[in-house]
N, C-alpha and C positions, 0 to 999 in steps of 0.2 A: 509455470509458477506466476501465480499473482504478486507484485510487488508492493506492500502496503508502505505508508510512513514511517511504522516505527519501524519494520525490516529495513528498510533503505537507510535510515539514520543509523539503525547499527552496524550497515553495511558500510557507512560512507565515514562514519564518524568513530576512531581507534580509541575514545577514554569511552566509549559506551560499553558497559559491561558486558554484555552478549555480542561484541562485535568479531571475535574469532568465530565464534557458532554461525554468527550470521554469513559471513564469510565463505565456509565450512558449507554451508545448507544453499547458497548463492550459487558454488562452484560446482557442486554434487547434482544441482540440475538438469533435467534430461528434456526436460518440456520446452518450448517456447516461455520465455519472460515479458509480462504482460503489466500494465500501469496504466492510470487515467492520470487528464489534467486536473481532478481536483486533489489527488495525491501529491502531485507534484506542487498545489500552491499549498498544506497543509504540511509538506516537508519542509520547505522555506519556515512556517512559522514554528514547529518545532525546532527546526537547526536553531535557531536565533533566539527560544527558551533555554535550550540547552548550553547555551553559550559557545556555538559556533560562530565563526565570524560572520557580519552580512556577506561579504566578497564570496567567504568558501563555503558560503549558502546559496548562492548563486549559480557561483561556478558548476557547484555540485548539480544545482537543478537543469542547468545547460548541458554539461554531461550527462544527464540520463537523458534526457530528449535526443542529444548528439548520436545515444549508442544505438549501432545498427543491431544488437542484439537483444534491445527490449522497445517492446510497440509500444509506445504510449496514444492512447486512445482519447481523444477532445471533446468530452463532453457537452453535449446539445443540449436543444429542449428537451427533446423526446427523450432521454434518457435520463436527465436533471427530473422529467415530470413522472419518470416509471419512479426512479428514489425516494421522490415526496410519496408517492404510493405506497410503498413498500413501509415508510414508515408511518403512515398512517394504519396501516395492517398490524403495525406490530408495538401498541403504544404502553405498553412493558418494558421496551426493550429500550437501553441507551444509546442506541448506535446514530451515530453520526450522518449526517447527506452523504459524506463520502464515502463511511462503510455501505453504506443503503447503493449506492453507488458499485462499489468495488461487486458487493455480492451479484449482484443485476449483469452485472459484465462478466465474473465468473462462471453464474448460470449459463447465459449466453452462449460462453466457451467451452463449456464444459473443465473447465478448470477446479481441480480439487483442492491443490495445495498452494502454500500464503505463506509468504515469508512476511511475518508481523509477529509483534510479540500483542498484538490485540484480543483480547478471549471471545470477541464481540463476535468474531468468525467461526472459532468453535460454537456459541453460543447460539450462531445462527444455523447450526448441525448440519449444515452440509462439507464443512473442510478440514482438512489436518494443516493445521498449524505446522511450522517448521520448529518453533523455537518461543520460550516466553521468558520474562523474565525470573 
């Protein structure tokens, strides 16, 4: 299961509307859990925007990195460039760079399930999302 920014926030922040559904989807996952460093970057920004305290956002990010059940891929130059190329191929889409990295990583690993509320994952046409807002 790929862990996206919005899904992680719903999983961690009990005040998010989809918290219970995120917890249920996360707990039911039978595949390895995967995310990447750009998601962790976006997570902190989103958590702060949703009024999670800075300390709680940073603590959550560190716990995600330390969680032995979650593999975090650190984005390097090659993966970054591949994501830029995907964005150039999809000029009609509103994908973020983080989304493009996620899509490439999911394709590379054969992952078809994402914990996310972001409809871009479905729009890309390859992924089943665990839940939506």
